[in-house]
C-alpha positions as CSV (number, residue, x, y, z in Angstrom):
1,M,87.7,59.3,86.2
2,A,90.4,61.4,84.5
3,R,93.4,62.3,86.8
4,C,94.8,65.8,87.0
5,T,98.3,66.2,85.8
6,A,99.1,69.3,87.9
7,P,101.2,67.4,90.5
8,S,103.7,66.2,87.8
9,R,103.4,68.8,85.0
10,G,102.0,72.0,86.6
11,H,99.2,74.2,85.1
12,R,101.0,77.5,85.0
13,S,100.0,78.2,81.4
14,A,96.7,77.9,79.5
15,A,98.2,75.2,77.3
16,A,99.2,73.0,80.2
17,A,95.7,73.2,81.6
18,A,94.1,72.5,78.2
19,N,96.3,69.3,77.9
20,C,95.2,68.0,81.3
21,P,92.4,65.3,80.9
22,A,90.8,66.5,84.2
23,C,91.1,70.2,83.8
24,A,90.6,70.8,80.1
25,G,87.0,71.8,80.5
26,R,88.0,74.5,83.0
27,S,91.0,75.9,81.0
28,R,89.0,78.7,79.4
29,G,88.6,80.5,82.7
30,Y,91.4,79.4,84.9
31,S,94.8,77.7,85.1
32,Y,95.8,75.6,88.0
33,G,98.9,76.8,89.9
34,G,99.8,73.5,91.5
35,Y,98.6,72.3,94.9
36,G,97.6,75.7,96.2
37,G,94.4,76.3,94.2
38,Y,93.2,78.2,91.2
39,S,94.8,81.5,90.0
40,S,93.5,83.8,87.3
41,Y,93.9,82.8,83.7
42,G,97.1,83.7,81.8
43,S,98.5,87.1,82.7
44,Y,95.2,88.4,84.1
45,S,95.4,90.8,87.0
46,P,92.6,92.3,89.1
47,P,91.1,95.5,87.8
48,P,92.6,98.7,89.2
49,S,90.9,100.3,92.1
50,P,89.1,103.6,91.4
51,S,92.0,105.5,92.9
52,S,94.2,104.4,90.1
53,Y,92.0,105.6,87.2
54,S,93.2,108.7,85.3
55,S,91.0,111.7,85.8
56,S,89.4,113.6,83.0
57,S,91.4,116.6,83.9
58,G,94.6,115.0,82.8
59,G,96.1,114.8,86.3
60,S,98.3,111.9,87.5
61,G,96.8,108.4,87.4
62,R,95.8,108.4,91.1
63,R,94.2,111.8,91.2
64,S,90.6,110.9,90.5
65,S,88.5,112.4,93.3
66,K,86.8,115.7,93.8
67,P,86.0,116.7,97.4
68,R,82.7,118.5,98.1
69,W,84.5,121.8,98.8
70,S,86.4,121.9,95.5
71,P,84.7,124.3,93.0
72,S,83.2,122.6,90.0
73,G,85.5,124.6,87.6
74,S,88.6,123.8,89.6
75,G,91.5,122.1,87.8
76,A,92.7,120.4,91.1
77,W,92.2,116.7,91.5
78,Y,92.8,114.7,94.6
79,T,93.6,111.2,95.6
80,P,91.0,109.4,97.7
81,E,93.5,109.4,100.5
82,E,93.8,113.2,100.4
83,V,90.1,113.6,100.5
84,R,89.8,111.3,103.5
85,A,92.6,113.2,105.3
86,L,91.4,116.7,104.5
87,T,87.6,116.2,105.1
88,P,87.8,116.5,109.0
89,V,89.9,119.7,108.5
90,R,87.3,121.1,106.1
91,D,84.6,120.3,108.7
92,E,86.5,122.4,111.2
93,V,87.0,125.2,108.8
94,E,83.3,125.4,108.0
95,S,82.4,125.4,111.7
96,L,85.0,128.2,112.5
97,A,83.9,130.3,109.6
98,V,80.6,130.6,111.3
99,S,81.7,130.9,114.9
100,Q,84.9,132.9,114.4
101,P,84.8,134.6,111.0
102,D,87.8,136.9,111.8
103,L,90.4,134.2,112.1
104,R,93.3,134.0,109.7
105,D,92.9,131.1,107.2
106,V,96.4,129.5,107.8
107,F,99.2,129.5,110.2
108,L,102.4,128.5,108.4
109,C,104.8,126.5,110.5
110,H,108.3,126.1,109.0
111,A,111.9,125.7,109.7
112,W,114.0,128.9,110.2
113,D,116.2,127.9,107.3
114,D,113.2,127.8,104.9
115,R,112.0,131.4,105.7
116,Q,113.5,132.8,102.5
117,G,113.1,129.7,100.4
118,A,110.3,127.1,100.4
119,A,108.3,128.7,103.2
120,K,108.2,132.1,101.4
121,D,107.4,130.4,98.1
122,L,104.4,128.6,99.7
123,H,103.3,131.8,101.5
124,D,103.4,133.8,98.3
125,L,101.5,131.2,96.4
126,L,98.8,131.0,99.1
127,E,98.4,134.8,99.3
128,A,98.2,135.0,95.5
129,R,95.1,132.7,95.9
130,G,93.5,134.9,98.5
131,V,94.5,132.9,101.5
132,R,95.2,135.0,104.7
133,V,98.5,133.5,106.1
134,W,100.2,134.0,109.4
135,F,103.9,134.0,108.4
136,S,106.7,134.8,110.9
137,E,108.7,136.8,108.3
138,K,105.8,139.1,107.9
139,D,103.9,139.0,111.2
140,L,106.7,139.1,113.7
141,G,107.3,142.8,114.3
142,L,110.5,144.3,115.8
143,G,110.5,144.2,119.6
144,V,107.5,141.8,119.7
145,P,108.2,138.7,122.0
146,M,108.4,135.9,119.5
147,M,106.8,133.1,121.4
148,R,103.9,135.3,122.4
149,A,103.3,136.4,118.8
150,I,103.4,132.7,117.7
151,D,100.9,131.8,120.3
152,K,98.5,134.5,119.0
153,G,99.1,133.4,115.5
154,L,98.2,129.8,116.4
155,I,95.1,130.8,118.3
156,N,93.9,133.1,115.6
157,S,94.2,130.8,112.6
158,R,91.8,128.2,111.4
159,V,94.3,125.7,109.9
160,G,97.9,124.9,110.7
161,I,100.2,124.1,107.7
162,V,103.4,122.4,108.6
163,L,106.0,122.6,105.8
164,V,108.1,119.4,106.2
165,T,111.4,119.9,104.5
166,P,114.9,118.5,105.1
167,A,115.6,121.6,107.2
168,M,112.5,120.9,109.3
169,L,113.7,117.4,109.9
170,R,117.0,118.7,111.1
171,R,115.5,121.3,113.4
172,L,112.8,119.2,115.2
173,P,115.2,117.1,117.3
174,A,116.7,120.3,118.7
175,E,113.3,121.2,120.2
176,G,113.4,124.8,119.1
177,V,110.6,127.2,118.0
178,A,109.5,124.9,115.1
179,D,109.1,122.0,117.6
180,K,107.0,124.1,120.0
181,E,104.8,125.3,117.1
182,L,104.4,121.7,116.0
183,S,103.6,120.5,119.5
184,A,100.8,123.0,119.7
185,L,99.4,122.1,116.3
186,L,99.4,118.4,117.0
187,R,96.9,119.0,119.7
188,R,94.4,120.2,117.2
189,E,92.5,118.5,114.5
190,R,93.3,121.3,112.0
191,L,96.8,120.3,111.0
192,V,97.9,119.6,107.4
193,P,101.5,118.5,106.7
194,V,103.0,119.6,103.4
195,V,105.9,117.3,102.6
196,H,108.5,119.0,100.3
197,G,111.9,117.7,99.3
198,T,111.7,114.7,101.6
199,T,109.4,111.8,102.3
200,Y,107.0,110.5,105.0
201,E,109.4,107.7,105.6
202,E,112.1,110.2,106.6
203,L,109.6,112.2,108.7
204,E,108.6,109.1,110.6
205,K,112.2,108.8,111.9
206,V,111.8,112.2,113.5
207,S,108.1,112.5,114.4
208,I,105.8,109.6,114.3
209,L,102.9,111.7,115.4
210,L,103.3,114.1,112.5
211,A,104.0,111.3,110.1
212,S,100.7,109.8,111.1
213,R,98.8,112.8,109.8
214,A,98.2,112.4,106.1
215,G,98.5,115.6,104.1
216,L,99.9,116.9,100.8
217,S,103.2,116.3,99.1
218,T,105.1,118.0,96.3
219,S,106.6,114.7,95.2
220,E,104.0,114.2,92.5
221,E,102.7,117.7,91.9
222,S,104.0,121.3,92.1
223,M,104.0,123.6,95.1
224,A,101.5,125.7,93.1
225,A,99.1,122.8,92.9
226,V,99.4,122.1,96.6
227,A,98.7,125.8,97.3
228,T,95.6,125.6,95.2
229,K,94.3,122.6,97.3
230,I,95.0,124.5,100.5
231,A,93.2,127.6,99.2
232,E,90.2,125.4,98.3
233,L,90.3,123.7,101.7
234,V,90.2,127.0,103.7
235,A,87.8,129.0,101.5
236,A,84.9,130.1,103.7
């Protein structure tokens, strides 16, 4: 019986396997990697998962899914992870649209420092898409107790959007207004983080609970694209 030459010569290439008297017949499909077992032939790698295929819309390589609530003519494409994270939120939106049709679509939780920057940008993009947003810069009237107004905003909104920015990460440890808003939102199943200008890794250092909630990020798409997804998510 022919003896395998892997222990002395290795079979890390197709040629090495082909020259082995014991393994030559198998060299077309596999190459022996030594004592550990068979590995795929040559430079073969497993086929990509469906989430890595490019979509027909020309989006990034991982955006290949369409959730059931996204209109057929929409140009927005989602990762499978986004669809999984947003589906429970959408279920709540659909339920509340029937039971409490007068609710605002979105409560926007943000750091004070972002009120004239990223938070206003997101607010304006959402409103341009027909989303009814509770936004402190607009909905906190003069002389109105701030915390009471925020309580009402939280109660009267279907979905809470938390804009996670470097400013938010600095504010949360101080346990100010943004922290109180977040604490209330975390008790609900209608929370969507929007990570902007930072990462989930940085967020995890400040709030593990919030970092555990998958959401949307502007690291791979524009704020306008994120706003479109939120608008689709909350559309009644």
